[in-house]
All heavy atoms as a GROMACS GRO file, in nm:
protein
  616
    1MET      N    1  27.254   1.786  14.542
    1MET     CA    2  27.200   1.892  14.449
    1MET      C    3  27.237   2.023  14.519
    1MET      O    4  27.212   2.040  14.640
    1MET     CB    5  27.068   1.880  14.410
    1MET     CG    6  27.033   1.757  14.341
    1MET     SD    7  26.866   1.751  14.298
    1MET     CE    8  26.815   1.595  14.388
    2THR      N    9  27.294   2.106  14.447
    2THR     CA   10  27.326   2.249  14.497
    2THR      C   11  27.264   2.359  14.423
    2THR      O   12  27.236   2.344  14.308
    2THR     CB   13  27.475   2.262  14.509
    2THR    OG1   14  27.523   2.255  14.372
    2THR    CG2   15  27.545   2.158  14.585
    3GLY      N   16  27.245   2.468  14.488
    3GLY     CA   17  27.201   2.587  14.421
    3GLY      C   18  27.058   2.587  14.366
    3GLY      O   19  27.035   2.673  14.282
    4SER      N   20  26.980   2.499  14.403
    4SER     CA   21  26.839   2.494  14.354
    4SER      C   22  26.741   2.462  14.464
    4SER      O   23  26.769   2.415  14.569
    4SER     CB   24  26.830   2.381  14.247
    4SER     OG   25  26.906   2.395  14.145
    5CYS      N   26  26.623   2.517  14.439
    5CYS     CA   27  26.518   2.489  14.522
    5CYS      C   28  26.426   2.389  14.454
    5CYS      O   29  26.386   2.408  14.336
    5CYS     CB   30  26.426   2.615  14.553
    5CYS     SG   31  26.282   2.588  14.649
    6VAL      N   32  26.399   2.272  14.515
    6VAL     CA   33  26.326   2.172  14.444
    6VAL      C   34  26.182   2.162  14.512
    6VAL      O   35  26.179   2.140  14.633
    6VAL     CB   36  26.398   2.030  14.449
    6VAL    CG1   37  26.314   1.928  14.394
    6VAL    CG2   38  26.533   2.046  14.393
    7ASN      N   39  26.086   2.179  14.438
    7ASN     CA   40  25.952   2.162  14.487
    7ASN      C   41  25.906   2.022  14.465
    7ASN      O   42  25.912   1.973  14.354
    7ASN     CB   43  25.851   2.265  14.430
    7ASN     CG   44  25.888   2.408  14.467
    7ASN    OD1   45  25.916   2.435  14.577
    7ASN    ND2   46  25.880   2.492  14.366
    8TYR      N   47  25.852   1.962  14.570
    8TYR     CA   48  25.803   1.825  14.558
    8TYR      C   49  25.679   1.812  14.646
    8TYR      O   50  25.663   1.886  14.745
    8TYR     CB   51  25.910   1.716  14.592
    8TYR     CG   52  25.956   1.723  14.730
    8TYR    CD1   53  25.899   1.656  14.832
    8TYR    CD2   54  26.060   1.809  14.760
    8TYR    CE1   55  25.954   1.660  14.955
    8TYR    CE2   56  26.113   1.813  14.887
    8TYR     CZ   57  26.052   1.736  14.994
    8TYR     OH   58  26.099   1.755  15.116
    9GLY      N   59  25.605   1.714  14.610
    9GLY     CA   60  25.482   1.689  14.708
    9GLY      C   61  25.449   1.538  14.690
    9GLY      O   62  25.484   1.471  14.600
   10PHE      N   63  25.383   1.507  14.788
   10PHE     CA   64  25.326   1.367  14.796
   10PHE      C   65  25.173   1.365  14.801
   10PHE      O   66  25.120   1.454  14.872
   10PHE     CB   67  25.383   1.298  14.920
   10PHE     CG   68  25.524   1.279  14.918
   10PHE    CD1   69  25.611   1.377  14.989
   10PHE    CD2   70  25.585   1.180  14.856
   10PHE    CE1   71  25.734   1.361  14.995
   10PHE    CE2   72  25.726   1.162  14.859
   10PHE     CZ   73  25.801   1.255  14.919
   11VAL      N   74  25.112   1.281  14.723
   11VAL     CA   75  24.973   1.274  14.729
   11VAL      C   76  24.934   1.172  14.826
   11VAL      O   77  24.984   1.055  14.822
   11VAL     CB   78  24.915   1.232  14.582
   11VAL    CG1   79  24.768   1.222  14.586
   11VAL    CG2   80  24.950   1.344  14.483
   12TYR      N   81  24.847   1.197  14.916
   12TYR     CA   82  24.805   1.106  15.014
   12TYR      C   83  24.747   0.985  14.937
   12TYR      O   84  24.665   0.998  14.848
   12TYR     CB   85  24.707   1.165  15.106
   12TYR     CG   86  24.643   1.071  15.199
   12TYR    CD1   87  24.711   1.026  15.307
   12TYR    CD2   88  24.521   1.022  15.184
   12TYR    CE1   89  24.662   0.932  15.396
   12TYR    CE2   90  24.462   0.927  15.280
   12TYR     CZ   91  24.533   0.889  15.384
   12TYR     OH   92  24.486   0.799  15.470
   13HIS      N   93  24.786   0.870  14.972
   13HIS     CA   94  24.749   0.743  14.902
   13HIS      C   95  24.604   0.712  14.944
   13HIS      O   96  24.583   0.656  15.053
   13HIS     CB   97  24.844   0.642  14.922
   13HIS     CG   98  24.808   0.514  14.839
   13HIS    ND1   99  24.792   0.522  14.694
   13HIS    CD2  100  24.789   0.388  14.868
   13HIS    CE1  101  24.760   0.400  14.655
   13HIS    NE2  102  24.758   0.319  14.751
   14SER      N  103  24.513   0.730  14.846
   14SER     CA  104  24.381   0.681  14.872
   14SER      C  105  24.323   0.648  14.736
   14SER      O  106  24.379   0.673  14.638
   14SER     CB  107  24.285   0.786  14.930
   14SER     OG  108  24.272   0.896  14.839
   15ARG      N  109  24.218   0.570  14.741
   15ARG     CA  110  24.162   0.529  14.605
   15ARG      C  111  24.127   0.651  14.523
   15ARG      O  112  24.149   0.648  14.404
   15ARG     CB  113  24.043   0.438  14.636
   15ARG     CG  114  23.987   0.388  14.504
   15ARG     CD  115  23.886   0.273  14.538
   15ARG     NE  116  23.969   0.159  14.591
   15ARG     CZ  117  23.910   0.053  14.639
   15ARG    NH1  118  23.777   0.040  14.654
   15ARG    NH2  119  23.983  -0.049  14.676
   16LEU      N  120  24.074   0.751  14.584
   16LEU     CA  121  24.040   0.874  14.491
   16LEU      C  122  24.154   0.940  14.452
   16LEU      O  123  24.151   0.975  14.326
   16LEU     CB  124  23.946   0.970  14.584
   16LEU     CG  125  23.907   1.095  14.519
   16LEU    CD1  126  23.827   1.070  14.397
   16LEU    CD2  127  23.837   1.190  14.620
   17SER      N  128  24.260   0.971  14.526
   17SER     CA  129  24.365   1.037  14.476
   17SER      C  130  24.443   0.954  14.372
   17SER      O  131  24.492   1.010  14.262
   17SER     CB  132  24.462   1.080  14.592
   17SER     OG  133  24.515   0.968  14.652
   18SER      N  134  24.450   0.821  14.387
   18SER     CA  135  24.517   0.741  14.292
   18SER      C  136  24.439   0.744  14.163
   18SER      O  137  24.514   0.750  14.062
   18SER     CB  138  24.521   0.597  14.338
   18SER     OG  139  24.595   0.587  14.462
   19THR      N  140  24.322   0.735  14.169
   19THR     CA  141  24.239   0.746  14.041
   19THR      C  142  24.257   0.884  13.978
   19THR      O  143  24.272   0.891  13.859
   19THR     CB  144  24.092   0.716  14.066
   19THR    OG1  145  24.079   0.586  14.132
   19THR    CG2  146  24.011   0.714  13.942
   20SER      N  147  24.250   0.984  14.053
   20SER     CA  148  24.260   1.118  13.998
   20SER      C  149  24.383   1.150  13.935
   20SER      O  150  24.390   1.207  13.830
   20SER     CB  151  24.234   1.216  14.111
   20SER     OG  152  24.102   1.206  14.174
   21ILE      N  153  24.499   1.113  13.997
   21ILE     CA  154  24.631   1.138  13.938
   21ILE      C  155  24.650   1.062  13.812
   21ILE      O  156  24.708   1.104  13.712
   21ILE     CB  157  24.746   1.120  14.040
   21ILE    CG1  158  24.876   1.187  13.986
   21ILE    CG2  159  24.777   0.976  14.067
   21ILE    CD1  160  24.872   1.327  13.998
   22LYS      N  161  24.597   0.935  13.811
   22LYS     CA  162  24.607   0.848  13.685
   22LYS      C  163  24.533   0.918  13.573
   22LYS      O  164  24.570   0.917  13.456
   22LYS     CB  165  24.554   0.709  13.715
   22LYS     CG  166  24.644   0.633  13.809
   22LYS     CD  167  24.590   0.491  13.832
   22LYS     CE  168  24.670   0.420  13.934
   22LYS     NZ  169  24.612   0.292  13.971
   23ASP      N  170  24.410   0.962  13.601
   23ASP     CA  171  24.327   1.034  13.506
   23ASP      C  172  24.396   1.163  13.456
   23ASP      O  173  24.387   1.198  13.334
   23ASP     CB  174  24.192   1.072  13.562
   23ASP     CG  175  24.105   0.940  13.586
   23ASP    OD1  176  24.136   0.834  13.530
   23ASP    OD2  177  24.004   0.959  13.654
   24TYR      N  178  24.438   1.237  13.546
   24TYR     CA  179  24.508   1.361  13.514
   24TYR      C  180  24.628   1.343  13.408
   24TYR      O  181  24.641   1.426  13.311
   24TYR     CB  182  24.565   1.423  13.640
   24TYR     CG  183  24.640   1.562  13.619
   24TYR    CD1  184  24.570   1.672  13.591
   24TYR    CD2  185  24.784   1.554  13.625
   24TYR    CE1  186  24.646   1.790  13.569
   24TYR    CE2  187  24.848   1.679  13.600
   24TYR     CZ  188  24.790   1.795  13.571
   24TYR     OH  189  24.848   1.910  13.552
   25SER      N  190  24.716   1.243  13.435
   25SER     CA  191  24.822   1.223  13.347
   25SER      C  192  24.808   1.118  13.238
   25SER      O  193  24.883   1.115  13.146
   25SER     CB  194  24.945   1.174  13.431
   25SER     OG  195  24.913   1.042  13.489
   26ASN      N  196  24.693   1.046  13.245
   26ASN     CA  197  24.658   0.948  13.143
   26ASN      C  198  24.783   0.847  13.147
   26ASN      O  199  24.817   0.790  13.045
   26ASN     CB  200  24.642   1.005  13.007
   26ASN     CG  201  24.573   0.910  12.919
   26ASN    OD1  202  24.503   0.823  12.959
   26ASN    ND2  203  24.605   0.918  12.785
   27TRP      N  204  24.816   0.812  13.268
   27TRP     CA  205  24.923   0.711  13.294
   27TRP      C  206  24.872   0.615  13.394
   27TRP      O  207  24.816   0.651  13.497
   27TRP     CB  208  25.054   0.788  13.339
   27TRP     CG  209  25.178   0.692  13.346
   27TRP    CD1  210  25.231   0.627  13.451
   27TRP    CD2  211  25.258   0.657  13.237
   27TRP    NE1  212  25.337   0.564  13.413
   27TRP    CE2  213  25.357   0.576  13.275
   27TRP    CE3  214  25.251   0.693  13.102
   27TRP    CZ2  215  25.451   0.519  13.201
   27TRP    CZ3  216  25.348   0.642  13.024
   27TRP    CH2  217  25.460   0.555  13.069
   28PRO      N  218  24.888   0.483  13.359
   28PRO     CA  219  24.810   0.386  13.445
   28PRO      C  220  24.873   0.353  13.589
   28PRO      O  221  24.806   0.284  13.669
   28PRO     CB  222  24.822   0.261  13.366
   28PRO     CG  223  24.948   0.279  13.285
   28PRO     CD  224  24.959   0.428  13.254
   29THR      N  225  24.993   0.398  13.618
   29THR     CA  226  25.053   0.352  13.739
   29THR      C  227  25.097   0.474  13.829
   29THR      O  228  25.113   0.591  13.783
   29THR     CB  229  25.177   0.266  13.722
   29THR    OG1  230  25.278   0.342  13.647
   29THR    CG2  231  25.127   0.147  13.652
   30ILE      N  232  25.118   0.444  13.960
   30ILE     CA  233  25.180   0.547  14.033
   30ILE      C  234  25.296   0.479  14.117
   30ILE      O  235  25.291   0.353  14.127
   30ILE     CB  236  25.075   0.608  14.140
   30ILE    CG1  237  25.006   0.495  14.215
   30ILE    CG2  238  24.980   0.698  14.077
   30ILE    CD1  239  24.917   0.553  14.328
   31PRO      N  240  25.397   0.551  14.155
   31PRO     CA  241  25.410   0.691  14.161
   31PRO      C  242  25.436   0.747  14.023
   31PRO      O  243  25.484   0.681  13.935
   31PRO     CB  244  25.535   0.717  14.248
   31PRO     CG  245  25.614   0.588  14.239
   31PRO     CD  246  25.517   0.477  14.212
   32GLN      N  247  25.411   0.875  14.017
   32GLN     CA  248  25.432   0.952  13.889
   32GLN      C  249  25.529   1.077  13.925
   32GLN      O  250  25.517   1.131  14.025
   32GLN     CB  251  25.304   1.005  13.835
   32GLN     CG  252  25.212   0.892  13.798
   32GLN     CD  253  25.077   0.944  13.747
   32GLN    OE1  254  25.054   1.061  13.742
   32GLN    NE2  255  24.995   0.851  13.704
   33VAL      N  256  25.610   1.101  13.827
   33VAL     CA  257  25.712   1.215  13.850
   33VAL      C  258  25.678   1.322  13.744
   33VAL      O  259  25.662   1.296  13.630
   33VAL     CB  260  25.854   1.155  13.824
   33VAL    CG1  261  25.954   1.272  13.835
   33VAL    CG2  262  25.885   1.045  13.926
   34TYR      N  263  25.687   1.442  13.794
   34TYR     CA  264  25.669   1.555  13.720
   34TYR      C  265  25.788   1.650  13.734
   34TYR      O  266  25.838   1.668  13.848
   34TYR     CB  267  25.545   1.640  13.767
   34TYR     CG  268  25.418   1.567  13.742
   34TYR    CD1  269  25.367   1.464  13.825
   34TYR    CD2  270  25.340   1.599  13.633
   34TYR    CE1  271  25.249   1.392  13.798
   34TYR    CE2  272  25.218   1.537  13.605
   34TYR     CZ  273  25.179   1.428  13.696
   34TYR     OH  274  25.057   1.371  13.673
   35LEU      N  275  25.839   1.703  13.627
   35LEU     CA  276  25.942   1.801  13.626
   35LEU      C  277  25.901   1.931  13.574
   35LEU      O  278  25.846   1.935  13.457
   35LEU     CB  279  26.066   1.753  13.547
   35LEU     CG  280  26.133   1.625  13.600
   35LEU    CD1  281  26.262   1.586  13.510
   35LEU    CD2  282  26.189   1.634  13.736
   36ASN      N  283  25.903   2.037  13.654
   36ASN     CA  284  25.862   2.164  13.615
   36ASN      C  285  25.716   2.157  13.574
   36ASN      O  286  25.678   2.230  13.475
   36ASN     CB  287  25.945   2.231  13.503
   36ASN     CG  288  25.947   2.376  13.501
   36ASN    OD1  289  25.921   2.443  13.600
   36ASN    ND2  290  25.960   2.428  13.378
   37GLY      N  291  25.637   2.087  13.641
   37GLY     CA  292  25.491   2.067  13.616
   37GLY      C  293  25.456   1.981  13.507
   37GLY      O  294  25.342   1.976  13.469
   38GLU      N  295  25.553   1.922  13.430
   38GLU     CA  296  25.533   1.834  13.324
   38GLU      C  297  25.550   1.688  13.362
   38GLU      O  298  25.651   1.655  13.421
   38GLU     CB  299  25.631   1.874  13.208
   38GLU     CG  300  25.612   1.795  13.082
   38GLU     CD  301  25.696   1.838  12.970
   38GLU    OE1  302  25.747   1.951  12.966
   38GLU    OE2  303  25.737   1.751  12.888
   39PHE      N  304  25.454   1.609  13.327
   39PHE     CA  305  25.458   1.472  13.349
   39PHE      C  306  25.576   1.407  13.277
   39PHE      O  307  25.584   1.417  13.160
   39PHE     CB  308  25.326   1.409  13.318
   39PHE     CG  309  25.325   1.253  13.338
   39PHE    CD1  310  25.333   1.197  13.463
   39PHE    CD2  311  25.299   1.163  13.229
   39PHE    CE1  312  25.343   1.057  13.486
   39PHE    CE2  313  25.308   1.033  13.248
   39PHE     CZ  314  25.319   0.978  13.378
   40VAL      N  315  25.657   1.331  13.347
   40VAL     CA  316  25.767   1.260  13.284
   40VAL      C  317  25.737   1.116  13.277
   40VAL      O  318  25.758   1.061  13.175
   40VAL     CB  319  25.902   1.291  13.370
   40VAL    CG1  320  26.014   1.199  13.317
   40VAL    CG2  321  25.923   1.426  13.381
   41GLY      N  322  25.691   1.056  13.386
   41GLY     CA  323  25.662   0.910  13.380
   41GLY      C  324  25.667   0.856  13.518
   41GLY      O  325  25.669   0.927  13.625
   42GLY      N  326  25.670   0.723  13.528
   42GLY     CA  327  25.677   0.659  13.654
   42GLY      C  328  25.831   0.609  13.684
   42GLY      O  329  25.919   0.652  13.620
   43CYS      N  330  25.841   0.531  13.784
   43CYS     CA  331  25.970   0.486  13.820
   43CYS      C  332  26.046   0.411  13.709
   43CYS      O  333  26.168   0.435  13.696
   43CYS     CB  334  25.964   0.391  13.939
   43CYS     SG  335  25.909   0.466  14.093
   44ASP      N  336  25.980   0.340  13.629
   44ASP     CA  337  26.034   0.266  13.520
   44ASP      C  338  26.101   0.367  13.417
   44ASP      O  339  26.218   0.350  13.373
   44ASP     CB  340  25.945   0.172  13.445
   44ASP     CG  341  25.817   0.237  13.390
   44ASP    OD1  342  25.778   0.348  13.447
   44ASP    OD2  343  25.763   0.191  13.304
   45ILE      N  344  26.033   0.475  13.391
   45ILE     CA  345  26.086   0.582  13.290
   45ILE      C  346  26.207   0.648  13.359
   45ILE      O  347  26.301   0.677  13.286
   45ILE     CB  348  25.973   0.672  13.255
   45ILE    CG1  349  25.852   0.608  13.194
   45ILE    CG2  350  26.024   0.784  13.168
   45ILE    CD1  351  25.880   0.531  13.073
   46LEU      N  352  26.188   0.681  13.484
   46LEU     CA  353  26.302   0.758  13.545
   46LEU      C  354  26.429   0.661  13.553
   46LEU      O  355  26.545   0.715  13.535
   46LEU     CB  356  26.265   0.799  13.694
   46LEU     CG  357  26.190   0.926  13.717
   46LEU    CD1  358  26.282   1.023  13.794
   46LEU    CD2  359  26.141   0.988  13.589
   47LEU      N  360  26.414   0.539  13.576
   47LEU     CA  361  26.527   0.454  13.576
   47LEU      C  362  26.594   0.446  13.439
   47LEU      O  363  26.718   0.457  13.427
   47LEU     CB  364  26.485   0.312  13.628
   47LEU     CG  365  26.589   0.209  13.616
   47LEU    CD1  366  26.708   0.247  13.709
   47LEU    CD2  367  26.535   0.067  13.653
   48GLN      N  368  26.512   0.437  13.333
   48GLN     CA  369  26.570   0.430  13.196
   48GLN      C  370  26.633   0.570  13.171
   48GLN      O  371  26.756   0.570  13.110
   48GLN     CB  372  26.454   0.423  13.096
   48GLN     CG  373  26.395   0.286  13.089
   48GLN     CD  374  26.279   0.273  13.000
   48GLN    OE1  375  26.237   0.370  12.933
   48GLN    NE2  376  26.218   0.148  12.991
   49MET      N  377  26.577   0.678  13.213
   49MET     CA  378  26.644   0.814  13.192
   49MET      C  379  26.778   0.822  13.269
   49MET      O  380  26.868   0.880  13.216
   49MET     CB  381  26.550   0.925  13.237
   49MET     CG  382  26.424   0.940  13.143
   49MET     SD  383  26.318   1.070  13.210
   49MET     CE  384  26.407   1.220  13.174
   50HIS      N  385  26.775   0.771  13.387
   50HIS     CA  386  26.894   0.761  13.463
   50HIS      C  387  27.002   0.687  13.397
   50HIS      O  388  27.123   0.736  13.384
   50HIS     CB  389  26.874   0.712  13.607
   50HIS     CG  390  26.993   0.680  13.682
   50HIS    ND1  391  27.081   0.777  13.730
   50HIS    CD2  392  27.050   0.570  13.714
   50HIS    CE1  393  27.186   0.724  13.791
   50HIS    NE2  394  27.176   0.594  13.783
   51GLN      N  395  26.969   0.569  13.349
   51GLN     CA  396  27.058   0.478  13.294
   51GLN      C  397  27.120   0.532  13.154
   51GLN      O  398  27.237   0.508  13.122
   51GLN     CB  399  26.999   0.342  13.261
   51GLN     CG  400  26.974   0.268  13.383
   51GLN     CD  401  26.894   0.144  13.367
   51GLN    OE1  402  26.815   0.120  13.278
   51GLN    NE2  403  26.901   0.046  13.469
   52ASN      N  404  27.042   0.609  13.087
   52ASN     CA  405  27.096   0.660  12.954
   52ASN      C  406  27.146   0.798  12.961
   52ASN      O  407  27.186   0.865  12.858
   52ASN     CB  408  26.994   0.643  12.845
   52ASN     CG  409  26.873   0.716  12.856
   52ASN    OD1  410  26.872   0.822  12.918
   52ASN    ND2  411  26.758   0.689  12.792
   53GLY      N  412  27.145   0.861  13.076
   53GLY     CA  413  27.189   0.998  13.099
   53GLY      C  414  27.100   1.115  13.069
   53GLY      O  415  27.134   1.226  13.103
   54ASP      N  416  26.972   1.076  13.033
   54ASP     CA  417  26.877   1.180  13.008
   54ASP      C  418  26.830   1.248  13.127
   54ASP      O  419  26.796   1.373  13.132
   54ASP     CB  420  26.751   1.120  12.937
   54ASP     CG  421  26.784   1.086  12.790
   54ASP    OD1  422  26.885   1.130  12.733
   54ASP    OD2  423  26.702   1.013  12.726
   55LEU      N  424  26.823   1.185  13.245
   55LEU     CA  425  26.769   1.240  13.373
   55LEU      C  426  26.864   1.354  13.408
   55LEU      O  427  26.813   1.464  13.450
   55LEU     CB  428  26.764   1.142  13.477
   55LEU     CG  429  26.704   1.186  13.612
   55LEU    CD1  430  26.565   1.248  13.594
   55LEU    CD2  431  26.701   1.073  13.710
   56VAL      N  432  26.989   1.344  13.408
   56VAL     CA  433  27.082   1.437  13.446
   56VAL      C  434  27.069   1.571  13.356
   56VAL      O  435  27.060   1.675  13.396
   56VAL     CB  436  27.236   1.391  13.435
   56VAL    CG1  437  27.327   1.513  13.452
   56VAL    CG2  438  27.254   1.287  13.541
   57GLU      N  439  27.050   1.541  13.222
   57GLU     CA  440  27.023   1.656  13.127
   57GLU      C  441  26.890   1.728  13.153
   57GLU      O  442  26.895   1.850  13.156
   57GLU     CB  443  27.025   1.606  12.991
   57GLU     CG  444  27.164   1.542  12.943
   57GLU     CD  445  27.275   1.647  12.960
   57GLU    OE1  446  27.264   1.768  12.924
   57GLU    OE2  447  27.385   1.607  13.016
   58GLU      N  448  26.790   1.661  13.185
   58GLU     CA  449  26.661   1.723  13.224
   58GLU      C  450  26.666   1.803  13.349
   58GLU      O  451  26.620   1.910  13.352
   58GLU     CB  452  26.550   1.618  13.234
   58GLU     CG  453  26.512   1.562  13.091
   58GLU     CD  454  26.461   1.659  12.998
   58GLU    OE1  455  26.387   1.755  13.030
   58GLU    OE2  456  26.503   1.657  12.878
   59LEU      N  457  26.739   1.751  13.448
   59LEU     CA  458  26.753   1.819  13.573
   59LEU      C  459  26.836   1.950  13.549
   59LEU      O  460  26.824   2.048  13.611
   59LEU     CB  461  26.820   1.729  13.675
   59LEU     CG  462  26.724   1.613  13.720
   59LEU    CD1  463  26.796   1.521  13.821
   59LEU    CD2  464  26.601   1.663  13.784
   60LYS      N  465  26.943   1.942  13.464
   60LYS     CA  466  27.025   2.054  13.445
   60LYS      C  467  26.941   2.167  13.378
   60LYS      O  468  26.972   2.293  13.407
   60LYS     CB  469  27.139   2.021  13.334
   60LYS     CG  470  27.258   1.950  13.391
   60LYS     CD  471  27.356   1.938  13.286
   60LYS     CE  472  27.475   1.838  13.336
   60LYS     NZ  473  27.571   1.805  13.229
   61LYS      N  474  26.844   2.130  13.293
   61LYS     CA  475  26.749   2.238  13.228
   61LYS      C  476  26.679   2.311  13.337
   61LYS      O  477  26.637   2.425  13.321
   61LYS     CB  478  26.662   2.169  13.131
   61LYS     CG  479  26.721   2.111  13.007
   61LYS     CD  480  26.612   2.046  12.919
   61LYS     CE  481  26.673   1.971  12.803
   61LYS     NZ  482  26.578   1.893  12.737
   62LEU      N  483  26.652   2.238  13.452
   62LEU     CA  484  26.578   2.307  13.555
   62LEU      C  485  26.666   2.373  13.655
   62LEU      O  486  26.630   2.431  13.755
   62LEU     CB  487  26.502   2.199  13.630
   62LEU     CG  488  26.388   2.129  13.556
   62LEU    CD1  489  26.329   2.010  13.636
   62LEU    CD2  490  26.288   2.222  13.507
   63GLY      N  491  26.799   2.368  13.635
   63GLY     CA  492  26.898   2.443  13.718
   63GLY      C  493  26.932   2.350  13.839
   63GLY      O  494  26.987   2.407  13.937
   64ILE      N  495  26.920   2.222  13.822
   64ILE     CA  496  26.946   2.128  13.934
   64ILE      C  497  27.074   2.062  13.895
   64ILE      O  498  27.090   2.003  13.792
   64ILE     CB  499  26.838   2.029  13.958
   64ILE    CG1  500  26.700   2.097  13.992
   64ILE    CG2  501  26.875   1.924  14.063
   64ILE    CD1  502  26.586   2.008  14.002
   65HIS      N  503  27.176   2.071  13.988
   65HIS     CA  504  27.308   2.017  13.966
   65HIS      C  505  27.342   1.917  14.075
   65HIS      O  506  27.321   1.943  14.190
   65HIS     CB  507  27.408   2.133  13.962
   65HIS     CG  508  27.550   2.087  13.957
   65HIS    ND1  509  27.610   2.043  13.834
   65HIS    CD2  510  27.654   2.059  14.048
   65HIS    CE1  511  27.728   2.013  13.850
   65HIS    NE2  512  27.759   2.023  13.978
   66SER      N  513  27.390   1.801  14.032
   66SER     CA  514  27.428   1.694  14.121
   66SER      C  515  27.579   1.709  14.155
   66SER      O  516  27.655   1.702  14.076
   66SER     CB  517  27.397   1.559  14.069
   66SER     OG  518  27.440   1.461  14.146
   67THR      N  519  27.602   1.716  14.286
   67THR     CA  520  27.741   1.710  14.332
   67THR      C  521  27.800   1.572  14.314
   67THR      O  522  27.923   1.563  14.318
   67THR     CB  523  27.748   1.750  14.485
   67THR    OG1  524  27.672   1.670  14.562
   67THR    CG2  525  27.707   1.894  14.497
   68LEU      N  526  27.720   1.472  14.298
   68LEU     CA  527  27.783   1.335  14.277
   68LEU      C  528  27.846   1.334  14.142
   68LEU      O  529  27.954   1.263  14.136
   68LEU     CB  530  27.667   1.234  14.273
   68LEU     CG  531  27.587   1.214  14.411
   68LEU    CD1  532  27.474   1.110  14.394
   68LEU    CD2  533  27.688   1.160  14.512
   69LEU      N  534  27.803   1.414  14.045
   69LEU     CA  535  27.878   1.420  13.916
   69LEU      C  536  28.014   1.481  13.928
   69LEU      O  537  28.107   1.438  13.873
   69LEU     CB  538  27.797   1.500  13.813
   69LEU     CG  539  27.666   1.430  13.761
   69LEU    CD1  540  27.593   1.524  13.671
   69LEU    CD2  541  27.696   1.292  13.700
   70ASP      N  542  28.024   1.582  14.018
   70ASP     CA  543  28.152   1.644  14.048
   70ASP      C  544  28.242   1.551  14.118
   70ASP      O  545  28.364   1.541  14.078
   70ASP     CB  546  28.133   1.769  14.136
   70ASP     CG  547  28.065   1.887  14.066
   70ASP    OD1  548  28.070   1.881  13.932
   70ASP    OD2  549  28.009   1.971  14.132
   71GLU      N  550  28.195   1.476  14.213
   71GLU     CA  551  28.276   1.376  14.281
   71GLU      C  552  28.325   1.272  14.192
   71GLU      O  553  28.439   1.233  14.196
   71GLU     CB  554  28.192   1.307  14.395
   71GLU     CG  555  28.163   1.408  14.515
   71GLU     CD  556  28.072   1.349  14.615
   71GLU    OE1  557  28.047   1.231  14.613
   71GLU    OE2  558  28.015   1.436  14.696
   72LYS      N  559  28.242   1.226  14.106
   72LYS     CA  560  28.281   1.122  13.999
   72LYS      C  561  28.382   1.180  13.917
   72LYS      O  562  28.489   1.115  13.885
   72LYS     CB  563  28.167   1.073  13.921
   72LYS     CG  564  28.197   0.961  13.818
   72LYS     CD  565  28.078   0.921  13.745
   72LYS     CE  566  28.092   0.802  13.658
   72LYS     NZ  567  28.216   0.796  13.582
   73LYS      N  568  28.373   1.307  13.858
   73LYS     CA  569  28.482   1.358  13.782
   73LYS      C  570  28.618   1.376  13.852
   73LYS      O  571  28.724   1.347  13.801
   73LYS     CB  572  28.439   1.499  13.732
   73LYS     CG  573  28.329   1.490  13.630
   73LYS     CD  574  28.290   1.642  13.583
   73LYS     CE  575  28.178   1.639  13.484
   73LYS     NZ  576  28.129   1.772  13.457
   74ASP      N  577  28.602   1.419  13.988
   74ASP     CA  578  28.730   1.421  14.070
   74ASP      C  579  28.801   1.296  14.087
   74ASP      O  580  28.919   1.276  14.062
   74ASP     CB  581  28.694   1.480  14.205
   74ASP     CG  582  28.659   1.627  14.203
   74ASP    OD1  583  28.693   1.688  14.099
   74ASP    OD2  584  28.598   1.679  14.298
   75GLN      N  585  28.717   1.180  14.096
   75GLN     CA  586  28.773   1.043  14.118
   75GLN      C  587  28.835   1.000  13.984
   75GLN      O  588  28.937   0.937  13.984
   75GLN     CB  589  28.666   0.947  14.160
   75GLN     CG  590  28.624   0.972  14.309
   75GLN     CD  591  28.508   0.878  14.346
   75GLN    OE1  592  28.448   0.810  14.259
   75GLN    NE2  593  28.471   0.892  14.471
   76ASP      N  594  28.765   1.039  13.868
   76ASP     CA  595  28.812   0.991  13.740
   76ASP      C  596  28.938   1.054  13.703
   76ASP      O  597  29.026   1.001  13.629
   76ASP     CB  598  28.713   1.018  13.633
   76ASP     CG  599  28.585   0.916  13.648
   76ASP    OD1  600  28.597   0.820  13.723
   76ASP    OD2  601  28.484   0.954  13.589
   77SER      N  602  28.958   1.177  13.753
   77SER     CA  603  29.089   1.259  13.713
   77SER      C  604  29.208   1.216  13.794
   77SER      O  605  29.320   1.256  13.769
   77SER     CB  606  29.059   1.409  13.727
   77SER     OG  607  29.036   1.435  13.856
   78LYS      N  608  29.186   1.141  13.902
   78LYS     CA  609  29.290   1.100  13.991
   78LYS      C  610  29.372   0.970  13.937
   78LYS      O  611  29.326   0.900  13.866
   78LYS     CB  612  29.255   1.068  14.131
   78LYS     CG  613  29.209   1.195  14.196
   78LYS     CD  614  29.157   1.172  14.341
   78LYS     CE  615  29.116   1.300  14.407
   78LYS     NZ  616  29.062   1.278  14.526
   0.00000   0.00000   0.00000
């Protein structure tokens, strides 16, 4: 990724923090992913978003650009 500052954090895994984050998002599992402070989902949701192209689009909205996409375009054009 280029040209962006990505803020991320990890919640120390404890019974209290696990319960608190699940209550906060109303989502039963962890890890949980937030983009721009908005809850997106867990690993299963991110995988689906990656597979159908939605993840790249959501990251673009945040100004995050993947150089892997540029490399793929370069390879496809050869």
